[in-house]
C-alpha distance (Angstrom), angle and dihedral (degrees) to the residues before:
residue distance angle dihedral
M1 . . .
E2 3.71 . .
L3 3.71 123.6 .
R4 3.77 90.6 -116.1
Q5 3.83 92.5 56.1
I6 3.80 91.3 48.9
A7 3.81 90.7 52.5
L8 3.83 90.7 49.9
M9 3.81 91.6 49.6
L10 3.82 91.6 49.7
A11 3.81 91.6 49.3
L12 3.82 90.7 48.7
A13 3.81 91.1 48.1
R14 3.81 90.9 52.1
R15 3.81 91.2 51.7
M16 3.79 92.8 49.7
A17 3.83 95.7 45.2
P18 3.81 113.6 106.1
K19 3.77 111.3 -96.5
P20 3.81 121.0 -137.7
E21 3.79 113.0 -106.7
I22 3.79 113.5 -118.9
K23 3.75 118.1 -164.0
L24 3.76 120.5 -165.4
E25 3.75 120.2 -158.6
K26 3.75 123.0 -159.5
V27 3.78 110.1 -124.7
E28 3.76 118.8 -167.3
A29 3.76 115.9 -154.5
E30 3.74 126.0 -179.1
I31 3.76 109.9 -128.6
P32 3.79 110.8 -150.7
R33 3.75 111.0 -124.1
P34 3.77 124.3 -162.1
K35 3.77 116.0 -108.2
T36 3.81 116.3 -145.2
E37 3.79 115.9 -136.3
I38 3.78 125.3 -168.4
R39 3.80 125.5 -172.7
Y40 3.78 119.8 -173.3
E41 3.79 123.4 173.9
V42 3.79 128.4 172.3
D43 3.81 127.3 -162.6
R44 3.78 95.2 4.2
T45 3.81 115.0 170.1
I46 3.79 123.1 -152.5
S47 3.78 115.8 -163.8
G48 3.79 122.5 -122.4
A49 3.82 110.8 -64.5
G50 3.80 87.7 -1.3
R51 3.78 128.1 136.1
R52 3.79 137.8 -148.8
T53 3.79 125.2 -155.9
L54 3.78 105.7 -146.2
I55 3.83 98.5 176.0
D56 3.80 130.1 19.9
E57 3.82 111.3 165.4
T58 3.78 138.1 162.1
G59 3.79 122.4 -159.1
K60 3.77 131.7 47.9
G61 3.80 115.6 -46.2
E62 3.75 153.2 135.4
L63 3.78 133.2 -125.0
S64 3.80 106.2 -138.3
E65 3.76 96.1 -174.0
F66 3.79 142.2 -15.3
V67 3.82 123.8 -169.8
V68 3.78 129.1 -179.4
V69 3.81 127.9 176.3
A70 3.83 119.4 -175.1
E71 3.80 134.1 178.7
S72 3.82 91.4 -116.7
P73 3.78 137.2 18.9
S74 3.83 91.1 -114.4
Y75 3.77 96.6 116.6
R76 3.79 139.9 95.4
I77 3.81 128.9 -147.7
I78 3.81 117.5 -145.7
I79 3.82 119.7 -170.5
H80 3.79 127.9 -178.1
V81 3.83 119.9 -168.2
D82 3.80 117.6 -170.1
G83 3.80 90.9 -15.7
K84 3.82 94.8 -51.0
E85 3.78 124.6 109.8
V86 3.81 105.7 -122.4
L87 3.80 99.9 168.3
N88 3.77 131.9 25.7
A89 3.78 107.3 156.8
T90 3.79 143.3 133.9
W91 3.79 122.6 -122.1
S92 3.84 89.6 -100.0
E93 3.80 91.9 52.4
I94 3.81 90.9 46.7
N95 3.79 89.6 49.4
E96 3.82 89.1 59.3
L97 3.81 92.6 43.5
S98 3.80 92.6 49.5
Q99 3.80 89.6 67.1
E100 3.82 88.1 67.9
L101 3.84 105.5 36.7
R102 3.78 127.1 53.9
E103 3.85 92.8 -156.8
V104 3.82 91.0 60.8
N105 3.79 121.5 58.8
A106 3.79 131.1 173.0
F107 3.78 115.6 -168.2
T108 3.79 143.3 171.5
P109 3.81 115.5 -141.3
V110 3.81 111.9 -141.3
N111 3.80 129.2 -152.6
T112 3.81 103.1 -119.1
E113 3.82 93.0 -147.5
T114 3.80 100.0 47.4
G115 3.79 101.9 22.9
E116 3.83 90.0 -131.3
V117 3.79 122.2 142.5
T118 3.82 106.7 -110.4
G119 3.78 99.6 -171.4
Y120 3.77 150.2 -18.9
G121 3.78 113.7 -105.7
F122 3.74 139.0 -172.6
N123 3.80 128.1 -164.9
L124 3.81 126.7 -169.9
I125 3.80 127.1 -178.6
N126 3.83 140.3 -176.8
V127 3.80 106.8 16.1
K128 3.85 114.8 161.3
W129 3.76 128.2 -165.9
Q130 3.80 137.8 -178.3
K131 3.81 104.9 -157.4
S132 3.81 113.0 7.2
F133 3.78 146.2 -4.6
R134 3.78 131.5 -164.2
L135 3.82 128.3 179.8
E136 3.80 122.0 -173.4
I137 3.78 133.9 178.0
V138 3.81 117.7 -152.1
N139 3.77 125.3 -164.6
T140 3.81 104.8 -135.7
S141 3.80 95.8 -168.8
T142 3.79 127.2 81.7
S143 3.81 92.8 -125.0
S144 3.81 128.5 66.1
L145 3.78 117.2 -81.3
R146 3.80 124.4 -150.5
F147 3.77 117.5 -142.1
K148 3.78 109.8 -155.9
K149 3.78 92.5 -163.6
L150 3.80 136.7 12.7
M151 3.80 112.8 177.2
A152 3.79 132.1 164.7
K153 3.79 134.4 168.8
W154 3.79 121.7 -171.5
E155 3.81 143.7 151.6
V156 3.75 124.9 -134.9
I157 3.82 135.3 -177.4
R158 3.80 109.5 -150.8
């Protein structure tokens, strides 16, 4: 037998050999998608020694940005990430800290015509968490405090 005939017989035998049966099953899986949340409040008053929880989330997520502007610096920001307190500071303490970190910024808006300070602001960006996130604002004075702006944008996968 020639080599060519042997090769043809082998090829024919391979074609005629029983092929294993492969069954494919369709599996549907729900892919968690992040949900974007935005909270925007204007002229919110917190009573003396009162507190306001702005965000309280469970699940994996990320705070894109948080901005607060109040009439006075008499407030404290408390942040818990995955059950641990990571920030508990007054505006004055945050103002000092913001000199060192780019994600944290304390600022004082100024009226361009009069040059007067019009508020005491705080900006925080890019905070990620795996299990939970909580952000609270506490009025540290005994009288009511008006917050000109409270804004937060975050994504969470529940």
